[in-house]
DOKEZA-274027 format. One line per field, with one value per residue (C-alpha): residue number from 1; residue in one letter; x negated, y, z negated. Coordinates in nm, 2 decimals. Each point is the difference from the previous one (the first is absolute). Example, Ala and Ser with C-alpha at 12.3 -4.5 7.8 and 13.67 -1.06 7.14 Angstrom:
<sites>
pos	1  2
code	A  S
px	-1.23  -0.14
py	-0.45  0.34
pz	-0.78  0.07
</sites>
This chain:
<sites>
pos	1  2  3  4  5  6  7  8  9  10  11  12  13  14  15  16  17  18  19  20  21  22  23  24  25  26  27  28  29  30  31  32  33  34  35  36  37  38  39  40  41  42  43  44  45  46  47  48  49  50  51  52  53  54  55  56  57  58  59  60  61  62  63  64  65  66  67  68  69  70  71  72  73  74  75  76  77  78  79  80  81  82  83  84  85  86  87  88  89  90  91  92  93  94  95  96  97  98  99  100  101  102  103  104  105  106
code	M  K  Q  S  D  G  F  D  A  R  R  L  R  P  R  S  A  G  T  W  R  L  R  L  G  A  A  F  A  A  L  L  A  T  F  G  V  L  L  S  M  A  G  I  A  A  L  L  G  Q  H  S  V  L  G  P  L  N  E  S  A  V  A  A  G  L  F  A  L  I  G  L  A  L  L  Y  V  G  V  M  L  W  R  R  C  R  R  R  S  R  H  A  S  D  L  S  M  A  P  H  L  M  K  K  R  D
px	-3.44  0.08  -0.10  0.09  -0.33  0.23  0.33  0.15  0.27  0.12  0.09  0.30  0.18  0.13  -0.09  0.33  0.08  0.15  0.32  0.15  0.23  0.19  -0.03  0.16  0.28  0.06  0.08  0.19  0.17  0.09  0.12  0.28  0.12  0.10  0.06  0.29  0.05  0.14  0.23  0.17  0.10  0.08  0.24  0.11  0.12  0.15  0.19  0.10  0.20  -0.35  0.05  -0.22  -0.26  -0.11  0.17  0.11  -0.11  0.26  0.31  0.13  -0.01  -0.18  -0.28  -0.03  -0.04  -0.30  -0.16  -0.05  -0.05  -0.29  -0.14  0.02  -0.17  -0.29  -0.12  0.04  -0.21  -0.24  -0.01  -0.08  -0.35  -0.11  -0.01  -0.16  -0.32  -0.04  -0.03  -0.27  -0.16  -0.03  -0.13  -0.34  -0.18  0.03  -0.26  0.00  -0.09  0.19  0.25  -0.14  -0.29  0.14  0.09  0.32  0.26  0.21
py	-7.76  -0.16  -0.44  -0.06  -0.34  -0.25  0.15  -0.19  0.17  -0.37  -0.11  0.24  -0.16  -0.36  -0.28  -0.12  -0.36  0.05  0.11  -0.30  -0.15  0.40  -0.01  -0.31  0.06  0.36  -0.18  -0.32  0.34  0.12  -0.27  -0.09  0.37  -0.07  -0.33  0.16  0.29  -0.24  -0.18  0.29  0.12  -0.33  -0.03  0.40  -0.11  -0.32  0.22  0.25  -0.32  -0.13  -0.37  -0.11  0.11  -0.22  -0.26  -0.34  0.14  0.29  -0.18  0.29  0.37  -0.08  -0.21  0.32  0.21  -0.20  -0.05  0.42  0.00  -0.29  0.26  0.24  -0.12  -0.17  0.35  0.16  -0.22  -0.02  0.43  -0.05  -0.27  0.17  0.34  -0.22  -0.13  0.29  0.24  -0.25  0.00  0.37  0.00  -0.25  0.28  0.21  0.13  -0.24  0.32  0.06  0.20  0.30  0.03  0.12  0.35  0.17  0.17  0.23
pz	11.55  0.36  0.05  0.37  -0.07  0.00  0.14  0.26  0.21  0.12  -0.30  -0.07  0.26  -0.08  0.23  0.21  0.00  0.38  0.11  0.19  -0.28  -0.01  0.39  0.02  -0.25  0.11  0.32  -0.20  -0.15  0.38  0.12  -0.32  0.03  0.38  -0.10  -0.26  0.31  0.23  -0.20  -0.16  0.32  0.11  -0.30  0.03  0.34  -0.07  -0.28  0.28  0.15  0.26  -0.11  0.24  -0.15  -0.22  0.13  -0.20  -0.32  -0.03  -0.19  -0.16  -0.01  -0.38  0.20  0.17  -0.25  -0.17  0.26  -0.01  -0.29  0.06  0.27  -0.18  -0.38  0.28  0.16  -0.38  -0.08  0.30  0.03  -0.40  0.05  0.31  -0.17  -0.30  0.22  0.16  -0.25  -0.18  0.30  0.00  -0.36  0.05  0.14  -0.33  -0.21  -0.35  -0.13  -0.40  0.12  -0.32  0.16  0.36  0.07  -0.09  0.17  -0.13
</sites>
């Protein structure tokens, strides 16, 4: 028996609270990744012999290597944060139905 009297399709979708938080998080993550790329490039250039790249910060090869490692770590954190923000913004508009009620895909 079909009951469609009290059915409202809008209840299946969750109410979105706004995506400004996720957009700002993605922008911050992109800036963090960009800064990581620039810092790692400067550290690698200093390791290869261009000592004027870092200016007075470049005291030894250890400091240049440390800058390169910190830059790569910032790049990794920025990319992971950006991916998480993008994933959450994409899944915000999915249907709020139980998985066992969805159509089976073989």
